[in-house]
C-alpha angles and dihedrals in degrees: 000000000000127000120202121186102031090098090063094050095068110013120188114237096188145303138266106218094183093060091044090056093043092053093039092241127142089236142351109214125202108225138148117279092231128038121255119237107270134161113236123206119196114195125187114206132201117292115266109220118226118233116265113259108300110208108210129055091244092051090050091050091050092046091049092050091049092048091050091049092049091047093050091048093048092049093047090051091052092048094047091049094049094044089052091055095056117106094203141344100277109024 
């Protein structure tokens, strides 16, 4: 599943590292208090089958790496396709 448009609803304008450290947070983003109007598109792609039960640890690691690579590629394809269909940034 890919979501396009959420990143425009609440864009980050920067960070304040001092406040992040003071509050013991990984980051302290600077963003608007209210979301901007933005059109969201949610696209559900084809299922990605998991590999059938690898037996050894090395086989499982290889299967996991392959599944991650296929998933990333499929998501990037969905995002590229949906971004190409947009007429403009907000609508």
